[in-house]
C-alpha positions in Angstrom: -15.8 -14.2 73.7 -19.3 -13.4 72.0 -22.3 -15.6 73.4 -24.6 -14.6 70.2 -24.2 -17.6 69.0 -25.1 -19.6 71.9 -27.9 -22.0 72.2 -29.1 -20.9 68.6 -28.1 -23.0 65.1 -24.8 -22.3 63.5 -24.8 -19.9 60.9 -23.2 -20.8 57.3 -20.2 -18.4 56.0 -17.6 -18.5 53.3 -14.1 -17.5 53.8 -13.4 -14.6 51.1 -9.7 -16.2 51.0 -11.5 -18.8 48.9 -12.1 -16.3 45.8 -8.5 -14.7 46.3 -7.7 -15.1 42.5 -11.2 -13.6 41.5 -10.6 -9.9 39.9 -14.0 -8.5 40.7 -14.5 -5.8 43.0 -14.9 -7.1 46.7 -18.4 -5.3 46.2 -19.0 -7.7 43.3 -17.8 -10.6 45.2 -20.2 -9.7 48.5 -23.5 -9.6 46.1 -22.2 -12.8 44.6 -22.2 -14.5 47.9 -25.4 -13.4 48.6 -26.8 -14.4 45.4 -25.5 -17.6 46.4 -27.7 -17.6 49.6 -24.8 -17.7 52.1 -25.3 -15.7 55.4 -21.8 -14.0 56.3 -18.5 -13.7 55.0 -15.1 -13.6 56.7 -12.7 -11.5 55.5 -9.2 -12.4 54.4 -7.3 -9.1 55.0 -8.3 -6.4 57.3 -6.0 -3.2 58.6 -6.5 0.5 59.5 -7.3 1.9 55.6 -9.9 -0.8 54.9 -10.6 -4.1 53.3 -8.0 -5.4 51.4 -7.0 -1.8 50.0 -11.0 -1.5 49.5 -12.7 1.2 51.4 -14.4 0.0 54.3 -17.8 2.0 54.0 -18.3 0.9 50.7 -17.5 -2.8 51.8 -20.5 -2.5 54.0 -22.4 -0.9 51.9 -22.0 -3.8 49.6 -22.6 -6.1 52.6 -26.0 -4.3 53.5 -27.3 -4.5 49.9 -26.7 -8.4 49.6 -28.2 -9.0 53.2 -24.7 -10.5 53.8 -23.0 -10.0 57.5 -19.5 -10.1 58.3 -18.9 -13.3 60.5 -14.7 -12.3 61.3 -11.9 -10.7 59.7 -8.7 -11.9 59.8 -5.6 -9.5 60.1 -2.0 -10.2 60.5 -0.4 -10.4 63.8 2.1 -7.3 63.0 -1.2 -5.3 61.4 -3.1 -5.6 64.9 -0.2 -4.9 67.3 0.7 -1.9 65.1 -2.7 -0.5 65.5 -5.5 -1.9 67.3 -7.7 1.0 67.6 -7.8 1.1 63.6 -8.2 -2.4 62.9 -11.2 -2.1 65.2 -12.5 0.8 63.6 -12.6 -0.9 60.2 -14.3 -4.0 62.0 -17.0 -1.6 63.4 -17.7 -0.2 60.1 -18.3 -3.6 58.5 -20.4 -4.6 61.6 -18.3 -7.3 62.9 -16.8 -7.8 66.5 -14.6 -10.7 66.2 -10.7 -10.2 64.6 -8.7 -13.1 63.8 -5.0 -13.8 63.9 -4.8 -16.6 61.1 -1.0 -17.5 60.5 2.0 -17.8 62.8 4.8 -19.5 61.1 6.2 -22.8 62.8 8.9 -20.8 64.5 6.6 -19.5 67.1 6.1 -22.8 68.6 9.9 -24.5 68.2 10.1 -24.8 72.1 8.1 -24.3 75.6 9.6 -21.1 75.9 8.8 -19.9 72.3 5.2 -21.3 72.7 4.9 -19.4 75.9 6.5 -16.1 74.3 3.7 -16.7 71.2 0.7 -17.0 74.2 1.6 -14.0 76.1 1.9 -12.1 73.2 -1.2 -13.1 71.8 -2.9 -12.1 75.1 -1.6 -8.9 74.8 -3.1 -8.4 71.4 -6.4 -9.8 72.8 -6.4 -7.1 75.6 -5.5 -4.5 73.0 -8.8 -4.8 70.8 -11.0 -5.6 73.6 -10.5 -2.0 74.7 -12.7 -1.4 71.5 -14.9 -4.3 71.7 -13.4 -6.5 69.7 -13.2 -10.3 70.6 -9.5 -11.7 69.4 -9.2 -15.4 68.1 -6.6 -17.4 66.7 -6.6 -19.5 63.9 -4.6 -23.0 63.4 -3.2 -24.4 60.6 -1.2 -28.0 61.2 1.9 -26.3 62.8 0.3 -26.1 66.1 0.1 -29.8 66.0 4.0 -30.4 66.7 4.6 -31.9 70.4 6.8 -30.0 72.9 7.5 -32.2 75.8 5.4 -34.5 74.7 1.7 -32.4 74.4 0.6 -30.5 71.5 1.9 -27.1 70.9 -1.8 -26.0 70.3 -2.9 -27.2 73.8 0.0 -25.1 75.3 -0.7 -22.3 73.3 -4.5 -22.2 74.6 -3.8 -23.0 77.7 -1.4 -20.0 78.5 -3.4 -17.3 75.9 -5.4 -15.4 78.5 -8.5 -13.9 76.8 -7.6 -15.3 73.4 -10.4 -17.2 71.5 -10.0 -20.2 68.9 -11.2 -20.4 65.3 -11.1 -24.2 64.6 -9.9 -25.4 61.4 -11.2 -28.7 61.1 -9.5 -29.6 58.2 -5.8 -28.7 59.1 -6.4 -30.4 62.2 -7.5 -33.5 60.7 -4.6 -33.4 58.3 -2.1 -33.1 61.0 -3.7 -36.3 62.8 -6.0 -34.9 65.4 -9.7 -35.3 65.9 -11.3 -32.2 64.8 -14.7 -32.7 66.5 -12.9 -34.1 70.0 -11.1 -30.7 69.7 -14.1 -28.8 68.9 -15.7 -30.5 72.1 -12.4 -29.7 74.2 -12.5 -25.7 73.9 -15.8 -25.5 73.0 -16.3 -22.7 75.4 -13.6 -20.6 73.5 -14.9 -21.3 69.7 -17.5 -19.7 68.1 -16.0 -19.7 64.7 -15.4 -22.9 62.9 -13.5 -23.0 59.4 -15.2 -25.9 57.4 -12.6 -27.6 55.2 -12.1 -31.2 54.4 -8.9 -33.5 55.0 -6.8 -36.8 53.9 -6.0 -38.4 57.0 -3.5 -40.9 55.0 -1.9 -38.1 53.2 -1.9 -35.2 56.0 -3.5 -33.0 53.5 -6.4 -30.6 53.3 -9.1 -31.7 50.6 -12.4 -30.2 49.1 -15.7 -30.8 50.8 -17.1 -33.9 50.8 -13.7 -35.8 49.0 -12.2 -36.3 52.4 -12.5 -37.9 55.9 -14.4 -35.3 57.4 -18.0 -36.4 58.6 -20.1 -33.1 57.2 -23.1 -34.3 59.1 -21.7 -34.8 62.4 -19.9 -31.6 62.2 -23.4 -29.9 61.6 -24.8 -31.6 64.8 -21.5 -30.8 67.0 -21.9 -27.5 65.9 -25.4 -27.0 67.3 -24.5 -29.1 70.2 -21.3 -26.8 71.2 -23.3 -23.8 70.4 -20.6 -22.3 67.6 -21.9 -19.4 65.7 -20.3 -19.5 62.7 -19.2 -22.5 60.7 -17.1 -21.0 57.7 -16.2 -22.6 54.3 -12.7 -22.0 53.0 -11.3 -23.7 50.3 -7.3 -23.7 50.1 -7.5 -24.4 46.1 -9.8 -23.6 43.5 -9.8 -19.7 44.2 -9.9 -18.6 40.3 -13.9 -19.2 39.9 -17.2 -18.8 41.4 -17.2 -22.9 41.6 -16.0 -22.8 44.9 -18.6 -20.5 46.1 -21.4 -22.6 44.9 -20.2 -26.0 46.2 -19.7 -24.3 49.5 -23.4 -22.8 49.1 -24.6 -26.2 48.1 -22.8 -27.7 51.6 -24.3 -25.1 53.5 -28.0 -26.1 52.0 -27.6 -30.0 52.9 -25.9 -29.7 56.2 -26.9 -26.4 58.2 -30.7 -25.7 59.4 -32.0 -22.5 58.8 -29.6 -21.8 55.6 -31.7 -21.2 52.7 -29.4 -22.4 49.7 -28.6 -21.5 46.4 -32.0 -21.1 45.3 -33.5 -19.6 48.7 -34.8 -16.3 49.3 -32.6 -14.5 51.8 
């Protein structure tokens, strides 16, 4: 796992999946992120051909022009397994060294044997991308908080998945009934990417930032305490306007030190 964030402030980023319904070219979206004062983006889908169907070199030019960093990139498990070198080449072009498996369906966690098989598969993928100087991270939803033999699937998975880092989604963890900040403390040595998402514990659903049970001040403190490199805002809804981006920028400006905010200098 990269140690670039250890002992320093947490940087604030934005997951571009949050704007998935915007029709603008990716370069224009990246420019808009930069104008909002947000430091970095996490890409929702990369592969050996580029970024969501767009040329990686052109996207890198847009990042540089906007003074926005590539915090990480998501890629389907099958995509990583099929061509780890190609995925790594795209990531290198973007300037990021973290690739994230964003989702595995609940069938991967139905039994102790299934969890072990899934862990082995993730570990093999981590080995494959490490040969190309990439760290592999796994991003949770709520299915990882099912129990197998009385234990969270997530705990079993991470115990068995050697070499795999953990992108902790606070909102999904909380929606599943877990304590997100306790999880961060427990797995701090494997977490340098956190998804900032609110949740409603009573209904078991995610929520817009500031409208649920997540203590944003506590998150900011915990992220710094545990050396999280990137805290990345992601919205499940509101993907059809830039209001989601502006709301994330306001959150970053308020809670994360060193973040310039909507009207700050980049």
